[in-house]
C-alpha positions as CSV (number, residue, x, y, z in Angstrom):
1,M,-11.5,19.4,-7.9
2,H,-15.2,18.9,-8.5
3,A,-14.3,16.0,-10.9
4,Y,-12.4,14.4,-8.1
5,L,-15.1,14.9,-5.4
6,A,-17.7,13.4,-7.9
7,V,-15.7,10.3,-8.4
8,V,-15.0,9.9,-4.7
9,G,-18.7,10.1,-4.1
10,E,-19.5,7.5,-6.9
11,L,-16.9,5.2,-5.6
12,S,-17.9,5.5,-1.9
13,A,-21.7,4.8,-2.9
14,K,-20.5,1.8,-5.0
15,V,-18.5,0.3,-2.0
16,R,-21.4,1.1,0.4
17,Q,-23.9,-0.7,-1.9
18,S,-21.6,-3.6,-2.5
19,W,-21.4,-4.0,1.3
20,L,-25.2,-4.1,1.8
21,E,-25.7,-6.6,-1.0
22,L,-23.2,-8.9,0.6
23,C,-25.1,-8.8,4.0
24,D,-27.8,-10.9,2.5
25,L,-25.3,-13.6,1.2
26,S,-23.6,-16.3,3.3
27,V,-20.0,-15.3,2.8
28,E,-16.8,-17.0,4.2
29,A,-15.3,-14.8,7.2
30,T,-11.9,-14.7,5.1
31,R,-13.5,-13.1,2.3
32,W,-15.1,-10.5,4.7
33,E,-11.6,-9.8,5.9
34,W,-10.3,-9.1,2.5
35,L,-13.2,-6.9,1.9
36,E,-12.6,-4.9,4.9
37,C,-8.9,-4.7,4.0
38,F,-9.4,-3.4,0.7
39,Q,-12.2,-1.0,2.1
40,R,-9.7,0.4,4.6
41,L,-7.1,0.8,1.7
42,L,-9.7,2.5,-0.4
43,A,-10.6,4.9,2.4
44,K,-6.9,5.6,2.9
45,H,-6.4,6.5,-0.7
46,L,-9.3,8.7,-1.0
47,D,-8.1,10.6,2.3
48,L,-4.6,10.8,0.7
49,G,-5.9,12.2,-2.6
50,A,-8.1,14.7,-1.1
51,R,-5.1,15.8,1.2
52,R,-2.9,16.1,-1.9
53,L,-5.5,17.6,-4.3
54,L,-7.8,19.6,-2.2
55,N,-5.4,20.6,0.6
56,G,-2.3,21.0,-1.7
57,E,-0.1,18.9,0.9
58,T,2.8,16.9,0.0
59,I,2.3,13.3,1.4
60,P,5.4,11.7,2.9
61,A,6.3,8.2,1.4
62,R,6.0,6.6,4.6
63,E,2.1,7.3,4.6
64,K,1.7,6.0,0.9
65,V,0.7,2.6,-0.1
66,F,2.6,1.5,-3.2
67,S,0.9,-1.8,-3.7
68,L,-2.7,-3.0,-2.9
69,F,-1.6,-6.7,-2.6
70,E,1.5,-6.1,-0.6
71,P,0.8,-2.9,1.4
72,H,4.1,-3.2,3.5
73,T,6.0,-2.6,0.1
74,G,8.2,0.3,0.9
75,W,9.9,3.3,-1.1
76,I,13.7,2.3,-1.2
77,Q,16.0,5.6,-2.0
78,K,19.1,4.3,-3.5
79,G,22.3,6.0,-3.8
80,K,22.7,5.2,-7.6
81,Q,22.1,7.6,-10.5
82,R,19.3,5.5,-12.3
83,P,17.0,4.2,-10.9
84,N,17.6,6.2,-7.7
85,V,14.4,4.7,-6.0
86,E,13.0,1.2,-6.2
87,L,9.7,-0.2,-4.5
88,G,10.0,-3.4,-2.5
89,H,11.4,-4.6,0.7
90,K,15.1,-4.2,2.0
91,L,16.7,-7.7,2.4
92,L,19.6,-8.7,4.4
93,L,21.3,-11.6,3.0
94,A,24.0,-14.0,4.4
95,T,26.1,-16.0,1.7
96,D,28.7,-18.5,1.9
97,Q,32.0,-18.6,-0.1
98,Q,30.2,-19.9,-3.3
99,Q,27.6,-16.9,-3.0
100,L,24.7,-19.3,-2.2
101,I,22.2,-17.8,0.3
102,Q,22.5,-19.3,3.8
103,D,20.1,-16.9,5.5
104,Y,17.9,-13.9,5.0
105,A,15.9,-11.3,6.9
106,V,13.3,-8.9,5.5
107,L,14.0,-5.5,7.1
108,L,10.6,-3.8,7.3
109,G,11.0,-0.2,8.4
110,A,14.7,-0.9,9.4
111,A,17.4,1.5,8.7
112,E,20.2,0.2,6.5
113,V,23.3,-0.5,8.4
114,D,27.0,-1.5,7.5
């Protein structure tokens, strides 16, 4: 546990130092937004790690982030034998008689229905 706390402390210090160094530079607003986004994801992962390792909690899948570059990626429980889970997005596809896709919808957080 002490090793985890040491790594968390070092990582937080590096991020804080990087932020302070960037304050002196002229940086585009979009880059600040990206940095802020990644900083929030880092804070979330550090919190999840502390909860799991230090408090012994089981983290529900809905609270986890499975991709840094697509944070809305979900854990999809499948009814198949293998693989019984996948990472991604649920999609609703409408096809024609030749199986060409005519329309689609991304079902973020929606339940699968018949």
